N, C-alpha and C positions, 0 to 999 in steps of 0.2 A: 847272343844266345840267351834265351829266357831262363828264368829261375824256376819255371813250372816243372812239377814232377811228372814224369811219364809213368803211367800205370802199365806194368808189364802185361803182356797178353797171357792170360791165365786160361787154362782149359778146364772144362767141367764134363762129367760124364752124364749122359741122359739115362733114362730108365732102360734103354736098350744098349747101354754101355758104349755109345758112340761119343767120341771126343768132340766137343764144340767149344767155341770161344765164349767169353762173357758177353760179347755183343750179340752173338747168336742166341745165347740164353736169354738175354734181355728182350730180344725179338719174340721169343716163345712166350715169355711172361707177359709181354704187351698184348699178345693175342688172347691170353687168358683173361685179361682185364677188359679189353675192348673188343667185343664181338662185332662182326660185320652186320649182324642182324639189327643191331641198335645204332646204326650209323647216323640217324637223325634224332633230334630232340633232346629232351632233358636227360634221358638215360645215358646217352652218348657222353654228355658233359660230365655226368656222375662218374662214368667209367674212366674218362680221361683224368679227372681230379684224383680218383682212387689210384690210378697208375702213377701220377705225379707224387702222391704221398708215399707209395712204395719206393719210388726212385729216391725220394728224400731220405727214407729210412736206410736204403742201400748206401747212399752217399755218407750218411752219418755213421753207419757200420764201418765203412772203409776208413773214414777219418779217425774214428775211435781206435780201430785196429792198428792203423799206421802210427798213431800217437803212442799207444801202449807197447807195441812190438817193434816199432821203428821200420816196418816194412808193410807191404800190402799182403792180404791173405792169399794163401795157396788154394789149390783146388779142394783139398780136404777141409780147409778152414772155412771155405765158402758154403760147404754143404749144409751145415746147421741153419745158416741164414736163409738159404734158398729152399730147403725142404718144407718149410711151413707154407710155401706158396705153390707147390708143384702141381696141385690139382685145381681145375677150373672152379670146382664147387667147394674149395677149402674154406674153412672158417675164417682164415686170415683175409682172403679176398672178399668174402661177404662182409667182414668187419670193416675193411677199408672202404668198401662201397657204401655201407651204411653211414660211416663217418663222413664221407664225401657228400652224400645226399643231405645229411643234417646240416653240414657246413653251407651247402648251396642254398638250401631252404632258408636258413637263418640269414644268409647274406641277402637273398631276395626280399625277405620280410623286412629287414632293416632298411634296405634301399627304398622299398615301398613306403615305409613309415616316414622316412626322411623326405620323400617326394610328396609334398602336400600342396594345397592351394596357396598357402602363405608363401612358400618358397617361389612359386610361380608369379604371384601377384605383387610381391614386395618390390622387385626391381621396376615394375611398371608404375607402381605408386610413387616410388622414389623419383623416377623420371618426371612424372607429372608434377610432383611437389616441387622439384627443382625449377621447373619452368612456370609454375603458376603459384603465385603467392596469395594468401588469404585476403589481405586488405585490398590488393589490386583487384581481385575478383569481386569483392564487395562494392568497391567504387564503380567498377564497370557495370555491375548489375543495377546500382542506384541510378547511374547515368542513363542506362537503357530504359529504365522505368520512367524517368523524367521525360525523355524524348517520346516514348510511347504515349504517355499522358498528354503531352503537348500536341501530338499528332491527332489524338482523339478530340481534343478541345478545338483544334482547327477544323476538323471534319464537322463537328457539331455547329460551329459558328457559320461555316459555309452553307450547311444544310438549312439552318435557321434563316439565314439571310436570303437564300434562294427561294425558299417556299415559306413565306411568313404566315400563310393561312393554313398550313398543314397542322395536323394534330401534334406532331413531333415538335414543331416550332412553338406551338401554344404551350406545351409542357415545359419546354426550356424557358419560355417567357415567364411562366408561373414560378418556376424554380428560381430564376434570377431576380424576380421582383418581389418574392415573398419576404425577403429580409428588409425591405424598405418600408 
């Protein structure tokens, strides 16, 4: 058997004096926070976070009450906590929604600030750096330049030997014999 405490089923009276359980009351409060009209988009997320904040406050109230009194609150003891939120347009609901909106905007802003090009390119650069060393790249480039120059020299030699009377051959002959 677990050591977890079981919260007794407490009943509350609604405005029309019908008895309802805390779970039913929670369902009614949920509907006040999250309207079906805003089922999509950012407003829906704001509403859900505001409801989560309310649930956190409710949980903290229950913990505090249980710690101070040694028991969970009765119906009469719940009333002050729930009265501040009984209307859909209450100041407390608006305040929780504004706080949630601010929290989500700040979170999105911080996330966007941290997501920059450096964070994307850094792993790619590290991958390339790990596989390509600077001096190896310099040596490969020098070797490629040497072979390219050698290829050009061979082409010039063949062109000059094949057509000794061409202007190109005469220019090459002048360049090679000018130093003598």
